[in-house]
C-alpha positions as CSV (number, residue, x, y, z in Angstrom):
1,M,0.0,0.0,0.0
2,V,1.3,3.5,-0.9
3,I,0.3,6.2,1.6
4,G,0.7,9.8,0.6
5,I,1.4,12.3,3.3
6,T,0.7,15.9,2.3
7,G,0.0,19.3,3.7
8,P,1.6,22.7,3.9
9,A,5.2,23.4,5.1
10,G,5.6,23.1,8.8
11,S,2.5,21.1,9.3
12,G,4.4,18.0,10.6
13,K,4.3,15.7,7.5
14,S,7.8,14.2,8.2
15,T,6.8,13.5,11.9
16,V,3.6,11.7,10.7
17,S,5.7,9.7,8.2
18,K,8.2,8.7,10.8
19,I,5.5,7.6,13.3
20,I,3.8,5.5,10.6
21,K,7.1,3.9,9.8
22,T,7.7,3.2,13.5
23,I,4.3,1.5,13.9
24,Y,4.9,-0.7,10.8
25,K,8.5,-1.4,11.8
26,N,10.5,-3.2,9.0
27,K,7.5,-3.3,6.7
28,A,7.6,0.4,5.7
29,S,9.7,2.8,3.8
30,I,9.6,6.5,3.4
31,I,10.1,8.4,0.1
32,D,10.9,12.0,1.0
33,V,9.8,13.8,-2.2
34,D,11.4,17.1,-1.0
35,R,14.8,15.3,-0.9
36,L,14.2,14.0,-4.4
37,G,13.5,17.6,-5.4
38,H,17.0,18.6,-4.1
39,E,18.5,15.7,-6.0
40,V,16.8,16.8,-9.2
41,L,18.4,20.2,-8.8
42,T,21.8,18.5,-9.4
43,Y,20.9,17.2,-12.8
44,L,22.9,19.0,-15.5
45,F,19.9,19.6,-17.9
46,I,17.8,21.0,-15.0
47,K,20.6,23.3,-13.9
48,E,20.9,24.6,-17.5
49,K,17.1,25.2,-17.7
50,L,17.2,27.0,-14.4
51,K,20.2,29.1,-15.4
52,E,18.3,30.1,-18.6
53,N,15.2,31.2,-16.6
54,F,16.7,32.5,-13.3
55,G,20.2,33.6,-14.2
56,D,23.7,32.9,-12.7
57,E,22.8,34.4,-9.3
58,I,21.1,31.1,-8.2
59,F,24.5,29.3,-8.3
60,D,27.1,29.1,-5.6
61,D,30.9,29.2,-6.0
62,N,30.9,25.4,-6.9
63,N,28.4,25.9,-9.7
64,N,25.7,24.2,-7.7
65,I,22.2,25.6,-7.3
66,S,21.9,27.5,-4.1
67,R,18.4,26.5,-2.8
68,S,18.4,29.6,-0.5
69,K,19.1,32.0,-3.4
70,L,16.5,30.2,-5.6
71,G,14.0,30.2,-2.7
72,E,14.4,34.0,-2.2
73,I,13.4,34.5,-5.8
74,V,10.5,32.0,-6.1
75,F,8.9,32.3,-2.7
76,S,8.3,36.0,-3.2
77,N,7.0,35.7,-6.8
78,K,4.2,33.2,-7.7
79,E,4.9,33.3,-11.4
80,K,8.6,32.4,-10.8
81,L,7.5,29.7,-8.4
82,E,5.2,28.3,-11.1
83,L,8.0,28.4,-13.6
84,L,10.3,26.5,-11.3
85,N,7.6,23.9,-10.7
86,Q,7.1,23.4,-14.4
87,I,10.8,22.7,-14.8
88,V,11.4,20.3,-11.9
89,H,8.1,18.6,-11.2
90,P,8.1,16.2,-14.2
91,E,11.5,14.9,-13.1
92,I,10.5,14.6,-9.4
93,L,7.4,12.5,-10.5
94,K,9.5,10.3,-12.7
95,K,12.1,9.7,-9.9
96,T,9.3,9.0,-7.4
97,E,7.6,6.4,-9.8
98,Q,11.0,4.7,-10.2
99,I,11.5,4.3,-6.5
100,V,8.0,3.1,-5.8
101,R,8.4,0.4,-8.5
102,K,11.8,-0.6,-7.1
103,I,10.8,-1.0,-3.5
104,S,7.2,-2.1,-3.8
105,N,8.1,-5.8,-3.6
106,K,10.2,-5.3,-0.4
107,N,7.7,-3.2,1.6
108,D,4.1,-3.7,2.7
109,I,3.8,0.1,3.2
110,I,5.4,2.9,1.1
111,I,5.0,6.3,2.6
112,V,5.3,9.2,0.2
113,D,6.0,12.4,2.1
114,A,5.3,15.3,-0.3
115,A,4.1,18.8,0.4
116,L,3.1,19.2,-3.3
117,L,1.7,15.7,-3.7
118,F,-1.1,16.8,-6.1
119,K,0.8,19.5,-7.9
120,I,3.6,17.1,-8.8
121,G,1.1,14.4,-9.7
122,V,2.4,11.9,-7.1
123,D,-1.2,11.4,-5.8
124,K,-1.8,9.1,-8.7
125,L,0.7,6.6,-7.1
126,C,-1.1,6.6,-3.8
127,D,-3.7,4.2,-2.4
128,K,-4.6,6.5,0.5
129,I,-3.8,10.1,1.3
130,I,-3.4,11.7,4.7
131,Y,-3.5,15.5,4.8
132,V,-1.6,17.1,7.7
133,D,-2.3,20.7,8.8
134,A,-1.6,23.1,11.6
135,P,-2.3,26.7,12.4
136,E,-0.3,29.1,10.2
137,E,1.5,30.8,13.1
138,L,2.6,27.4,14.4
139,R,3.8,26.4,10.9
140,I,5.9,29.6,10.6
141,K,7.3,29.0,14.1
142,R,8.2,25.4,13.3
143,L,10.0,26.4,10.0
144,S,12.0,29.1,11.7
145,E,12.8,27.4,15.0
146,N,13.1,23.7,14.0
147,R,14.6,24.2,10.5
148,G,16.5,27.4,11.1
149,I,14.8,29.2,8.2
150,P,14.8,33.0,8.8
151,L,11.4,34.2,10.0
152,E,10.6,36.4,7.0
153,R,11.4,33.6,4.6
154,S,9.3,31.2,6.7
155,K,6.4,33.6,6.3
156,N,7.0,33.8,2.5
157,I,7.0,30.0,2.2
158,V,3.8,29.6,4.2
159,E,2.1,32.4,2.3
160,S,3.2,31.0,-1.1
161,Q,1.3,27.8,-0.5
162,D,-2.2,27.6,-1.9
163,Y,-4.9,25.5,-0.1
164,K,-6.3,24.6,-3.5
165,D,-3.2,22.4,-3.9
166,Y,-4.8,19.9,-1.4
167,K,-7.7,18.6,-3.4
168,H,-8.8,15.4,-1.8
169,Y,-7.6,13.1,0.9
170,D,-8.8,10.1,2.8
171,F,-7.8,11.3,6.3
172,K,-7.0,14.6,7.9
173,I,-4.7,15.3,10.9
174,W,-4.9,18.6,12.7
175,N,-1.4,18.7,14.2
176,A,-1.6,21.5,16.7
177,G,-1.3,19.4,19.9
178,N,1.5,17.4,21.5
179,F,3.3,14.3,20.3
180,D,1.1,11.8,22.2
181,Q,-2.1,13.2,20.7
182,L,-0.6,13.0,17.3
183,Y,0.5,9.4,17.8
184,K,-3.0,8.4,19.0
185,E,-4.6,10.1,16.0
186,I,-2.3,8.2,13.6
187,E,-3.0,4.9,15.3
188,K,-6.7,5.5,14.7
189,I,-6.1,6.2,11.0
190,I,-3.9,3.1,10.6
191,Q,-6.8,0.9,12.0
192,N,-9.0,2.3,9.2
193,L,-6.5,1.8,6.4
């Protein structure tokens, strides 16, 4: 079974994914789609397309894409964010599909952790989808405190996300409480899978 975990930045998707993996022990694997997105940014043809569209300033001294420089551009401009998505999403989907095929025989549960599950098209690979959300202020706080993202950039990331991106889901988790509450909620969902 492929379980998609989605929701806006800072909602707690990774925590939910890790809890499900813990409950299923050796029978589950997590595919971190954000990490795959980072990997896609290293592909030569992607770097060339991004250079054409965003210029040299998105590269660091080693000719790698600086995600922070790219983020400053796209998270304050919806058109540029959309352009970035058009360039990288097809490759992220292709990579996710390859991994799902490769590990599907070895795992009872494949957890696909993806903020942009629907936008990328990864939802088509999922049997069930869990949507994770939390209050906006808490999500901004989590991004800035837990991930070390500057406060203004955390606000831009949260404000750049569109709730229309979360079309349909089988289960919803409101992750505004403590870890024990979250764990119990996930256990209930797993009983219904």
